[in-house]
C-alpha positions in Angstrom: -9.6 20.5 32.3 -8.9 19.2 28.8 -5.1 18.8 29.5 -5.9 16.8 32.6 -8.3 14.6 30.7 -5.7 14.1 27.9 -3.1 13.2 30.5 -5.4 10.7 32.1 -6.1 9.1 28.7 -2.4 8.9 27.9 -1.7 7.3 31.2 -4.4 4.7 30.7 -3.0 3.9 27.2 0.5 3.5 28.7 -0.5 0.9 31.2 0.2 -2.5 29.7 -1.1 -6.0 30.4 1.9 -8.3 30.8 1.1 -11.8 30.0 1.3 -15.5 30.7 4.2 -17.4 29.3 3.7 -17.3 25.5 1.4 -14.3 25.6 1.8 -10.8 24.1 1.9 -7.6 26.1 -1.6 -6.3 25.9 -2.4 -2.6 26.6 -4.8 -2.1 29.4 -7.1 0.3 27.6 -10.5 0.6 29.2 -12.9 -1.3 27.1 -16.5 -1.0 28.2 -17.9 -3.4 25.5 -16.7 -6.8 24.6 -18.6 -8.8 22.0 -20.5 -11.9 23.2 -18.1 -14.1 21.1 -15.2 -12.9 23.3 -17.2 -13.5 26.5 -18.1 -17.0 25.3 -14.5 -17.9 24.6 -13.4 -16.3 27.9 -16.0 -18.4 29.8 -14.8 -21.6 28.0 -11.2 -20.8 28.9 -12.2 -20.2 32.5 -13.8 -23.7 32.6 -10.7 -25.3 31.2 -8.6 -23.5 33.7 -10.7 -24.6 36.7 -12.0 -21.2 37.5 -15.0 -21.3 39.9 -13.9 -24.5 41.6 -13.5 -23.8 45.3 -9.8 -23.9 46.3 -8.4 -23.9 42.8 -5.8 -21.2 42.1 -7.6 -19.4 39.3 -10.6 -19.0 41.7 -8.5 -17.9 44.6 -6.6 -15.5 42.4 -9.7 -14.0 40.7 -8.0 -15.0 37.5 -10.3 -17.0 35.1 -7.6 -17.2 32.4 -5.0 -18.4 34.9 -2.7 -15.7 33.5 0.8 -15.2 34.7 1.8 -11.5 34.5 5.6 -11.4 34.4 5.9 -7.8 35.7 3.1 -8.2 38.2 3.8 -6.3 41.4 0.8 -7.7 43.2 0.3 -11.1 45.0 0.9 -14.4 43.2 -0.3 -17.9 43.9 1.1 -21.4 43.3 4.4 -22.6 42.0 3.9 -20.9 38.6 3.2 -17.5 40.1 -0.4 -17.0 39.0 -1.2 -13.3 39.3 -3.9 -12.4 41.9 -6.2 -10.0 40.2 -9.2 -7.8 41.3 -12.6 -9.5 41.4 -14.9 -8.5 38.5 -17.6 -10.2 36.6 -17.9 -11.4 33.0 -21.0 -9.3 32.7 -19.2 -6.1 33.9 -15.4 -6.5 33.2 -14.6 -2.8 33.8 -11.7 -3.0 36.1 -8.3 -2.8 34.4 -6.8 -5.1 37.1 -9.9 -7.4 37.0 -9.4 -11.0 36.1 -12.2 -11.1 33.5 -11.0 -7.8 32.0 -7.5 -9.1 31.6 -8.7 -12.3 29.9 -11.1 -10.4 27.6 -8.4 -7.9 26.6 -6.1 -10.8 25.7 -8.9 -12.3 23.5 -9.5 -8.8 22.0 -5.8 -8.5 21.2 -5.9 -11.8 19.4 -9.1 -11.0 17.5 -7.6 -7.7 16.3 -4.5 -9.4 14.9 -2.1 -7.8 17.3 -0.8 -11.0 18.9 2.7 -12.4 18.2 1.6 -15.7 19.7 -1.9 -16.4 18.5 -3.6 -15.8 15.2 -7.2 -16.3 13.9 -6.1 -19.3 11.7 -5.2 -21.3 14.8 -7.5 -24.0 16.0 -8.5 -24.4 19.6 -6.0 -27.2 19.7 -3.3 -24.9 18.5 -4.3 -22.3 21.0 -4.1 -24.9 23.8 -0.5 -25.7 22.9 0.5 -22.1 23.6 -2.0 -21.3 26.4 -1.1 -24.1 28.7 1.9 -26.3 29.3 0.0 -29.1 31.0 -2.8 -31.3 29.8 -3.0 -29.5 26.4 -5.4 -32.0 24.9 -7.8 -31.9 27.9 -7.7 -28.1 27.8 -8.6 -28.0 24.1 -11.4 -30.5 24.6 -12.8 -28.7 27.6 -12.8 -25.3 25.7 -14.3 -26.9 22.6 -17.0 -28.7 24.7 -17.9 -25.6 26.5 -18.4 -23.8 23.2 -20.2 -26.8 21.5 -17.5 -27.1 18.8 -14.5 -29.4 18.1 -10.9 -28.7 19.0 -10.3 -28.2 15.3 -12.5 -25.1 15.2 -10.5 -22.0 14.3 -10.3 -18.8 16.4 -11.6 -17.0 13.2 -14.8 -19.1 13.5 -15.1 -18.1 17.2 -14.0 -14.5 17.5 -13.0 -13.3 14.0 
């Protein structure tokens, strides 16, 4: 029984979260608990991406971060190839292929200092320049407004 459990854990650790252009590969380790600060940032990002708006690609794709997974074998939507993920909730992001789970894991990766793209000294404005290729200033303003801060607020202040 123990070898089977160990093998299952190793397999889970080997699964990796590919990422949107400019993102790091993030391992898909099951994470049952994400701090509220991660969830607040994830919700703000989802607002900036248009998640929850009927007919918008992030909503149709169950992908609140509008993430593009380069090695994604599943369905994709739109000209950019937004990955279609499993439906999950911000309150229960327990599915490794769930949209909220993928977004929260990316935020966790950043917070833990593992990202090659983002760091905690970056501002929301700096993050926007890497996260999105279109409407960078609007994205930063929307994220900041959703959090009740300014675009000059650092990620350290938000999730550090």
